[in-house]
N, C-alpha and C positions, 0 to 999 in steps of 0.2 A: 870675126864676131864683134859686133858692137854691143858691149855689155851695158845692161840697164841694172846697175849694181844695187840700187835700193830695192828693186824687186828680187834680185838674187839673194840679198841678205834676209829678207822676209821669208823667202822660200826655204833657206837653210834653217832658220829658226823653227819654222813649222814642221819640217821633217824631223828635227830632233825632238820637239815636244810631242809629236805624234808617236815617235818610237818609245819615248819614256812612258807615255800613256798606255801603250799596248804591252809594256813589259814591267809589270808591277814589282817584281823582285829586283830588277835593276833600279827602279825608282827608289825603292826602300833603301838599297845599299848606298845610293847617291846621297840621300838625306842623312843617313847615319854617319857617313864619312864627312859631310860638310858641316853639320850642326851639332853642337853640344846641347843636351837636354837642359842644362843649367842656363843656357843663353837664349833659348827660344821655347815658347810655351807650346803645349799640346794643341791649344786652340789655333795658334798661328800656323802650325804645321798642317793641321787638318784643313784649314782654309786654303792653304797652298795646294794640298793634295786635291781638294775639290775642284779647283780651277783647272788643274792639269787633267785629272781623270775624266772630267765631264766636258772637256774640250771647250772651255769658255773664252779662250784667248781669241781676240779679233786682230786682224792684220790690215794695216791701212797705209796709204801713201799721202794722206792729207789729214790735217787736223779736223776737217769738216766731218770726218767719219768717226771721230771719237764719241763714244756714248757713255752715259753715266751708269749703264747697267753691267757692262762686262769689262774685264781687263782688256786693254788695247795696246798693241805695239805699232807705233807709227814710225816709218823710216823715210827720211827726207835727204835729198842731195844738198850738201852745203857747198861743195866745190868739186869740180872735175877739171883737171889740168893735164894737158898733153905735154909729154916730155919731148925734148929735142932728140932724144935717143930713140932710134928705130928698133923694131923687134930684132933685126939682124945684129945691130950693134949690141943690144942687151944680151942676147943669147950667145952670140959669137960661136965658138966651137964647144962650149960647155954650158949646160943649163945650170940653174941655181942649185940643183941637187947634185951636180957633179956627174950626171949620167952620160955626158958626152954627146951633145947634139952635133950633127953635121952642121957645117956653116949654113946659117939660116938665110933664105931669101924671102922670107915671109914679109908681106907688106903691112905696115902698121906701126904703132908706137907704144912705148911704155907710158901708161897713164898714172896719174896720182889723184886719189879721190878722198874727200872727207864727207862722211855721212852722219846724220843724227838719227839715233834711235831713241824715241821717247816712250817710256813705260808708264801707262796710266792705269790706276786702279782706285777704288774707293777706300782702301785700307792702307795705311802708311807702311806697315810691316810687309804686307803682300807686295807692294810696289818694290820694296827693297829686295825681297827674295827673288822676284822675277828679274830684276835688273842684274842680280848676281848670276842667275842662270843664263841670261843673254850673253853676258861677258864670257862665262865659262864655255858656252856652246861655240861662240865664234873663235875663241882661242883653241879649242879642241879641233874644230874644223880646219883651222890653219895648220896646226901641227901634224895632223894625221892625213890630210888629203894630198893628192898629187897636184903640186902647184902648177904643173903645165896645163892641167885641165881646170883647176880651181880658180886661176887668175888672181890668187891672193898672194902678194909678196909684201914683206916688211909690215905685217899687220900690227897695229897698235889700237887697243881698246881702252877707253878712259871713261869711268863714271864721273861725269863732270860736276853735277850738282843735284841735290835733292831740292827740286825747284818749288817755290811757292806758286800757287795756281794763278795763272794769268786770267784776265777778264774773259778771253775768248774760249777758255776751257769750261766744261760743265762744273757746276757747284759741287763742293765736297769731293773733288777728285785730286789725288796726289800723283805726282810723277817724278821720275828720275830721268835726267838727260844724259845719254851715253854718246860719246864721240868715237867714231870708228874711222881710222885712217889706214889706207893700204895702197899699194901699187898694184896695177893690173895690166894685162896685155890687151891692147885694142887691135885686133887682127881683122882686116877687111879684104883678105884675098878673094873670097868667093864673091863678095859684092863688087869688088873692082873688076873681076873677070866678066861680070854680067854687063857692066856699063862701059867697058873700055872701047867699044866700037861706036859709041854714040857721037854724033857730030855736034860740036858746040859752036854756036855763033857768038863772036865777040865784036866789040865796036870797031876793032881794027882788022877783022878778017875772020876766016873760018878755020877752026881747029879740030883735030881728031884726037880723041883719047885712045892711046894705044899702050902696049906693054912698057914702053919707055917713058910714059907720062904724057902730058899734054904738049903736043908739038905742032908747030905751024905747018 
Protein backbone atom coordinates (compact mmCIF):
# COMPACT_ATOMS: atom_id res chain seq x y z
CA UNK A 1 0.00 0.00 0.00
CA UNK A 2 1.22 3.46 -0.87
CA UNK A 3 -0.10 5.54 2.03
CA UNK A 4 -1.50 9.01 1.40
CA UNK A 5 -1.13 9.93 5.02
CA UNK A 6 -2.57 13.43 4.96
CA UNK A 7 -5.84 11.96 3.67
CA UNK A 8 -5.63 9.14 6.22
CA UNK A 9 -5.22 11.65 9.06
CA UNK A 10 -8.26 13.66 7.99
CA UNK A 11 -10.31 10.47 7.65
CA UNK A 12 -9.37 9.39 11.18
CA UNK A 13 -10.36 12.79 12.59
CA UNK A 14 -13.70 12.75 10.77
CA UNK A 15 -14.55 9.24 12.00
CA UNK A 16 -13.92 10.30 15.60
CA UNK A 17 -15.89 13.54 15.34
CA UNK A 18 -18.77 11.70 13.64
CA UNK A 19 -18.82 9.17 16.49
CA UNK A 20 -18.76 11.88 19.15
CA UNK A 21 -21.60 13.70 17.40
CA UNK A 22 -23.78 10.59 17.31
CA UNK A 23 -23.13 9.68 20.95
CA UNK A 24 -24.14 12.63 23.09
CA UNK A 25 -23.62 10.86 26.41
CA UNK A 26 -20.02 10.03 25.45
CA UNK A 27 -19.48 13.61 24.31
CA UNK A 28 -20.72 14.98 27.64
CA UNK A 29 -18.49 12.64 29.63
CA UNK A 30 -15.46 13.69 27.57
CA UNK A 31 -16.19 17.37 28.18
CA UNK A 32 -16.70 16.83 31.91
CA UNK A 33 -13.45 14.91 32.25
CA UNK A 34 -11.39 17.39 30.22
CA UNK A 35 -12.55 20.79 31.42
CA UNK A 36 -13.15 22.45 34.76
CA UNK A 37 -16.15 24.77 34.85
CA UNK A 38 -13.91 27.40 36.48
CA UNK A 39 -11.59 27.37 33.47
CA UNK A 40 -14.04 27.46 30.57
CA UNK A 41 -17.28 29.38 30.25
CA UNK A 42 -20.65 27.88 29.43
CA UNK A 43 -20.73 29.99 26.26
CA UNK A 44 -17.44 28.55 25.01
CA UNK A 45 -18.56 24.98 25.72
CA UNK A 46 -21.89 25.56 23.97
CA UNK A 47 -20.11 27.01 20.92
CA UNK A 48 -17.89 23.93 20.81
CA UNK A 49 -20.87 21.60 21.16
CA UNK A 50 -22.64 23.41 18.33
CA UNK A 51 -19.71 22.85 15.98
CA UNK A 52 -19.57 19.12 16.74
CA UNK A 53 -23.29 18.36 16.95
CA UNK A 54 -24.16 20.23 13.75
CA UNK A 55 -21.24 18.76 11.80
CA UNK A 56 -19.72 22.14 10.92
CA UNK A 57 -16.11 21.00 10.60
CA UNK A 58 -14.70 21.05 7.08
CA UNK A 59 -11.70 18.94 6.00
CA UNK A 60 -9.23 20.10 3.35
CA UNK A 61 -5.84 19.34 1.80
CA UNK A 62 -5.14 22.93 0.77
CA UNK A 63 -5.37 26.41 2.23
CA UNK A 64 -7.46 27.44 -0.77
CA UNK A 65 -10.36 25.51 0.77
CA UNK A 66 -10.33 27.47 4.01
CA UNK A 67 -13.54 29.42 4.47
CA UNK A 68 -14.46 32.16 6.91
CA UNK A 69 -17.80 30.54 7.71
CA UNK A 70 -16.93 27.15 9.17
CA UNK A 71 -14.17 25.61 11.27
CA UNK A 72 -11.74 23.91 8.90
CA UNK A 73 -9.03 21.31 9.44
CA UNK A 74 -6.31 21.44 6.79
CA UNK A 75 -3.74 18.63 6.64
CA UNK A 76 -0.58 19.07 4.56
CA UNK A 77 2.47 16.92 3.99
CA UNK A 78 5.65 18.62 5.20
CA UNK A 79 8.02 15.71 4.67
CA UNK A 80 7.94 12.05 3.64
CA UNK A 81 11.25 10.26 3.85
CA UNK A 82 11.97 6.64 2.96
CA UNK A 83 14.15 4.73 5.39
CA UNK A 84 16.99 2.49 4.30
CA UNK A 85 15.40 -0.23 6.42
CA UNK A 86 13.09 -2.53 4.47
CA UNK A 87 9.84 -3.96 5.82
CA UNK A 88 11.52 -7.32 6.32
CA UNK A 89 14.40 -5.72 8.23
CA UNK A 90 11.99 -3.73 10.36
CA UNK A 91 9.63 -6.57 11.23
CA UNK A 92 12.18 -9.35 11.39
CA UNK A 93 10.77 -12.24 13.36
CA UNK A 94 8.79 -10.04 15.78
CA UNK A 95 6.46 -7.16 15.09
CA UNK A 96 6.39 -3.99 17.19
CA UNK A 97 3.69 -5.44 19.43
CA UNK A 98 5.64 -8.62 20.09
CA UNK A 99 3.05 -10.86 18.45
CA UNK A 100 5.69 -12.84 16.59
CA UNK A 101 5.66 -12.30 12.84
CA UNK A 102 7.15 -14.94 10.68
CA UNK A 103 10.19 -13.65 8.83
CA UNK A 104 8.75 -11.07 6.47
CA UNK A 105 9.46 -11.06 2.75
CA UNK A 106 7.17 -8.08 2.16
CA UNK A 107 8.50 -5.57 -0.35
CA UNK A 108 8.64 -2.01 0.85
CA UNK A 109 10.19 0.34 3.34
CA UNK A 110 9.73 1.96 6.70
CA UNK A 111 8.84 5.57 6.02
CA UNK A 112 9.02 8.69 8.13
CA UNK A 113 6.54 11.50 7.70
CA UNK A 114 5.93 14.96 9.10
CA UNK A 115 2.49 16.46 8.51
CA UNK A 116 0.89 19.77 9.44
CA UNK A 117 -2.66 20.03 10.69
CA UNK A 118 -3.99 23.57 10.83
CA UNK A 119 -7.14 24.25 12.85
CA UNK A 120 -9.04 27.33 11.66
CA UNK A 121 -12.03 28.96 13.32
CA UNK A 122 -13.34 32.49 13.85
CA UNK A 123 -13.14 32.18 17.65
CA UNK A 124 -9.90 31.99 19.54
CA UNK A 125 -11.11 29.59 22.24
CA UNK A 126 -12.89 27.33 19.78
CA UNK A 127 -9.65 27.00 17.84
CA UNK A 128 -7.88 25.96 21.01
CA UNK A 129 -10.54 23.39 21.95
CA UNK A 130 -10.55 21.81 18.50
CA UNK A 131 -6.76 21.58 18.46
CA UNK A 132 -6.81 19.80 21.82
CA UNK A 133 -9.35 17.31 20.49
CA UNK A 134 -7.29 16.69 17.34
CA UNK A 135 -4.25 15.90 19.49
CA UNK A 136 -6.30 13.65 21.77
CA UNK A 137 -7.87 11.79 18.82
CA UNK A 138 -4.57 11.01 17.12
CA UNK A 139 -2.96 9.86 20.35
CA UNK A 140 -5.95 7.66 21.17
CA UNK A 141 -5.91 6.16 17.67
CA UNK A 142 -2.21 5.39 17.98
CA UNK A 143 -2.54 3.76 21.42
CA UNK A 144 -5.64 1.67 20.69
CA UNK A 145 -5.33 0.63 17.04
CA UNK A 146 -3.56 -2.36 15.57
CA UNK A 147 -0.27 -0.91 14.37
CA UNK A 148 0.11 -3.54 11.67
CA UNK A 149 -2.99 -2.11 9.99
CA UNK A 150 -2.81 1.47 11.20
CA UNK A 151 0.70 2.14 9.87
CA UNK A 152 1.33 4.47 12.81
CA UNK A 153 4.62 3.87 14.61
CA UNK A 154 6.42 6.21 17.03
CA UNK A 155 3.71 8.85 16.87
CA UNK A 156 4.51 12.36 18.11
CA UNK A 157 1.93 15.17 18.11
CA UNK A 158 2.95 18.72 18.94
CA UNK A 159 0.80 21.84 19.17
CA UNK A 160 3.36 24.12 17.61
CA UNK A 161 1.99 27.64 17.85
CA UNK A 162 -1.13 29.70 18.18
CA UNK A 163 -0.42 31.39 14.92
CA UNK A 164 -1.17 34.98 13.97
CA UNK A 165 -3.11 35.08 10.77
CA UNK A 166 -1.14 35.24 7.57
CA UNK A 167 -2.20 37.42 4.67
CA UNK A 168 -3.48 34.49 2.65
CA UNK A 169 -5.93 33.38 5.36
CA UNK A 170 -9.42 34.89 5.61
CA UNK A 171 -9.84 37.92 7.84
CA UNK A 172 -10.71 37.37 11.52
CA UNK A 173 -9.73 33.70 11.45
CA UNK A 174 -7.54 32.17 14.15
CA UNK A 175 -5.56 28.98 13.81
CA UNK A 176 -3.33 26.55 15.67
CA UNK A 177 -0.57 24.74 13.83
CA UNK A 178 -0.16 21.07 14.86
CA UNK A 179 2.85 19.01 13.85
CA UNK A 180 2.34 15.24 13.49
CA UNK A 181 5.35 12.94 13.14
CA UNK A 182 5.19 9.19 12.75
CA UNK A 183 6.73 6.22 11.04
CA UNK A 184 4.68 4.09 8.67
CA UNK A 185 5.07 1.07 6.42
CA UNK A 186 5.13 1.60 2.68
CA UNK A 187 4.15 -1.80 1.32
CA UNK A 188 3.95 -2.22 -2.46
CA UNK A 189 3.71 -6.00 -2.88
CA UNK A 190 0.45 -5.90 -4.84
CA UNK A 191 1.57 -3.08 -7.08
CA UNK A 192 4.92 -4.74 -7.69
CA UNK A 193 3.29 -8.03 -8.69
CA UNK A 194 1.19 -6.21 -11.28
CA UNK A 195 4.14 -4.51 -13.00
CA UNK A 196 6.91 -7.10 -12.60
CA UNK A 197 6.54 -8.46 -16.13
CA UNK A 198 6.68 -5.09 -17.87
CA UNK A 199 9.60 -4.70 -20.28
CA UNK A 200 11.60 -1.57 -19.65
CA UNK A 201 13.78 -0.03 -22.34
CA UNK A 202 16.93 1.67 -21.13
CA UNK A 203 19.56 3.59 -23.06
CA UNK A 204 21.94 0.63 -22.79
CA UNK A 205 19.57 -2.26 -23.43
CA UNK A 206 16.30 -3.94 -22.62
CA UNK A 207 15.46 -4.99 -19.08
CA UNK A 208 12.67 -7.06 -17.56
CA UNK A 209 11.25 -6.46 -14.12
CA UNK A 210 10.89 -9.80 -12.39
CA UNK A 211 10.64 -11.12 -8.85
CA UNK A 212 14.35 -10.66 -8.29
CA UNK A 213 14.29 -7.01 -9.33
CA UNK A 214 15.34 -5.32 -12.55
CA UNK A 215 17.75 -7.63 -14.32
CA UNK A 216 19.43 -7.47 -17.74
